[in-house]
N, C-alpha and C positions, 0 to 999 in steps of 0.2 A: 894799522898807519897814526905815526905818532902823534897825528892834529888830532884825528879822532877823540881821545878817549876822553881828555880836554874840553873838549865844545859838547859832552852831552849835555852840559846844562847852559848852555849858551841859547841865544835867542836863535833863531834859526834865519832873518835877516837879521843883516846890517844897518839898515836903515830905519830911520824912524818914521810912525805914522804917517805926519805932516809930509814927508822927501817922495811917500808910498800918493799921497793924494793928487798928488802933484807934477803925477807920468802917466801918461795915458793904459790902458791897461793893454796885456801883454793879447790878450786874443777876445774881441768880442764876435758872437755866437742871436742868431737874432729870427727866430721861423724858423733853425731849418728840418729840413722837411727830410730824410732821406731812404731810398728803395733802393731792396738786393732784387736780384730773383729767387725764385722758389725752388727751392733744392726737391719738394714732393714732384710737384709739376710745374715742368723747365717751360717747360710752351704757355703758364701763363705768366699774366701781368704779375709785373715787380711789386716786392709784399712792401711798407709803411715801415720803417727800421723804428729811425729818428720821426718823430712827426711834432714838429713845432718845438722845437729842443732853444730855448735863449738856456744862454751860460757867458757869467762876464768871467775870465780868469787875473786877477791884479798881478801889478807887475812887479819884482820880488819878497813873491811873496809862493807860499806852494798850497797851490789849490789840490784839492780829492775829490778829484770824481764816482760818486759810490752809489752799487747798486747795484740787484740780486743780476742770474744770471743772465743771458738774455736780455737786460733794458735797453742796450744800445750803450755801451761803453765807443765798445770798435770799436765798432759803425760811426760810430762819433769823430774818436779819435781819427783818424782815417778820413776823414771829408776835413779835416783840422789840416792834417796835413798832406793835402792834398793829391790823398792817395783816391782816395772814392770819390768819384764824380759827386751831388746833388740837384734832387731836383729844382729846389725850393730853397727860398731864407738867402742872410747872407752871413759872412765868415766874411772878417780882418784880423793874423795876422800879425803883428809887429808893423804895423799900420800900414799892411800887405794887402790889398783887396780880395778876394780870392774867384775867381771865375763857379761856375755851378761844373765844369770838364774836371778829369784830370790836370792838375797842375806841376810843376818843379814847388818846394815846399821854398818858402822865405827864407835870403842868408839870414845867415845865427841860429835857425830856429833846427831840435832834429830832434830821432826818437832815436828806441829802439833799434837796428837793424833783426831780421826775422833770419838766422840761418840758415835759412830752408834755403836760401836762392845763393847760396853758396856753394862748392863742389866735397864731398863727401871728403873726400882729402886731404882738406888744403888744414890746417894748421892753423893758431893763431898767432902768426906772426905770417903769413900767404894774406892774410886777411888785412893783417899791418901796416904791412907792404903795399896792397892793396891802395888803403882805404888813404894810406902818406898818399897814393899820385894822383889821389883822386879829391880830396880836402881840403881845401889851403886850408892852413896851421894845425892839421892834425898834427898830437903831442904820441910821438913813436912810444917814447920811452914814461908816458905818463899810463898807457896804455898796458904796454907791459906793469909794470909797477900792478895798477890794479887789480892783474892778472897776478902776480906773486901774492896779493894781499890774499885776493880771495882763493886761494889755494887752485887755480884754473892752469893744468902741464899750459907750456907754453907751445910745445911739443906733437903735441894728442891732435890727433886728427878729427872737425868736426864731426863726424857718424860717429866714433865711437864718447865722446862726452855724457857726462849723461846729463837729462834734465836740468838740474842744477845748474850740471858751472856750464850747458849753454846760455842759460841766465845768463850767466854771472860774464861769460864773454861778453855777450849780444853790449850789455847793462855798459861797462869796458869799452868798450868800441863809441857805445854814443854820448863816455864819460872824456875820452880822450880826445872829440871837436870841440871842446871847450863849448860849446853853444851861450849864448845870450838865453834860450827858454826850450827848457828839454819835457819832452813829453813822453810817458813810461805809461805803458802798462799793463798792466799785470807783476807789474816789477817784482812778484815777491813771492811766481808760480815756482814750483819743486826749488825756496826752498826752508833749509832745515833751521829753526827758532835760532840761536846763531848769526847760521849767511846772513838770517834776519836782518839782526842786529847791526852786523858788520853796513852791511847793506845804507841802513839809515840813519852809521857816523859816516859814510862816506858823499851820500847824500846831503849830509847839511851839512860837509867842508866844499861841497861842493855851488849853494848854495852861501856860500861864508866870502863866496868873490863878490865883486862890483858889482851891480845888474842881472841879476841871474835870475828870472824865474823858472818853476818846476809845477806840469799838469801830471799829473799821473791819477790815472784809472783804475782801477780798486773791488772786491767783493768782500773783502776784509780785510777793515780794520784798528788789528792789531797794531799797536804800538807806532800808532797815529797820533795818539793823544796830543802826547807835547809834543806832533812836527808838524803837526795841518793850521795853515792857518786861516784856509777859505776854506769852509764845506760848501759837495753840488749832489743834492740824492736826485738818481736819474729812478723813474719809473715806466717800461712798456713806451722807453724813447720823447717820454716827456720831462719838465724837468718837478720834483714834486717842490724844493723847497733849496734855496740857498743863502748865505752870507756868510758873514765871518766867524769863525768858533765858538770862541767869546761872548760872541751878542745871540746864539743861539743857545748856547746853557743857558742862559740868561734868560731867554725867552720860553723855556718849558723848566717844569719841573717834574720828578717820575712821581706819580701815586699810587699809596695799595692799599686794598679796599679792600673784604673783606668778601663782599657779595661785587655781580659789577652791575645791579641798580640806581640808579638816583637818587639821595632818597632827600634832597634842594637842588634849587631849581638852577642854573646858573652852570654850573659841570659843564665841563663837553671833552669826554674823552677818548682819547689819536691811538688810533691803534691798540687796542684791549687785547691783550690775552691771558686767559680764564685759565690757571690753572687750580689744583686738590684745596691748594696755599689759599685763594685768591682772589683777586685780577691786581692786574697791572699797567700801566698807560700811559701817555705823557697827556701832558695839562698847559696847557698857556698859564703860563702865569695870573696874566691878569681874568681868566677864568676858575682858577683855585680857591678863591671869596665862597664859590656855590658848592664845592665839595663839600663831601659828609665831617664832623667833625671827628668821628672815627679814624679815616682818612690817614695813610704814613706818605709822607709827603717830605720829597730832595731836593736835589740837583742831582741832573743824571749823563753821565759823563759821553763820550762822540756815539759811544759804540751801543750805547738804548736811543737814544734818539733818530740813530737811522735806522736801528731796527720794529719803530714803532713808527718811522715816515714810509718804509717799505707795506710795515703791514697794512696800515691804512689805507694806501694807494693801492696794492694789490684789492684788496678788499668791499673800494672803494667809497671808501669813509674820509676820508679825507678832505681840509675843508682846498679852497680856491687858492694856487699856487701861492705862495710867496716868500718875499725875498726880504732879509734881518737887516739892517738896520746897517 
């Protein structure tokens, strides 16, 4: 797309922080609990997949939900979009409170459609015609332009598309709806590096529009360093940490030690990992004064923050849930 390259160095949002602070959050989730049937024991009681999750998606920003496979990301998104009932807690989307039963998504919100719902012999043109009839404001010309940009054949049957092309087709269908709130689950799945970069450019263009919010879930942060405004880290169905990306980067330092032993009091290693070269871990800035003088310290990138927080959560060594300012 012609606009994309010019926007690579532009801010993701087109509003000042003060303007965002005066606008209601796009999504507010409190104490969410979602249970799903056991695949191994279909007659057993449903298993809790999301357990007391709190989540806030600021309006006008890009929020990235990160977690390992099985952390509960997809289930959470399905509850937010009304596709999956939840057993307790509250969910508010674009000012609309959702009930615990399956509901129609609020107007102004969309997510990537699952192509398995369409006949395998349908083409992109069939899908465009159907969505134009069903969705007010669906932009068929923009949909076709996106497909051309992605390199997805307009006349190829859905059942014969590659996994990457199917992902791009679903994304194009969601973007052509021009939603206020776009929710994407693993949008980079099956995309090669070039396609991934091009998609980030397209999403930047989307966010340049007025009153746009993006919530995406992923387990892979490649390319997200300069794209995400807000980060939510979840593990085993609970929120480990959330906050503004820059605030989180300022809250921690990455510590590299020759050994895992703490020779001075006051230091607290988060998610330490030990190799032959020594131990690396996150340390809260206020705790860094207690580290050995031989420790090497530097600012972590987003991927390093997430990796160590998830390791700490998995090993049950993390501090209580925290929300960055």
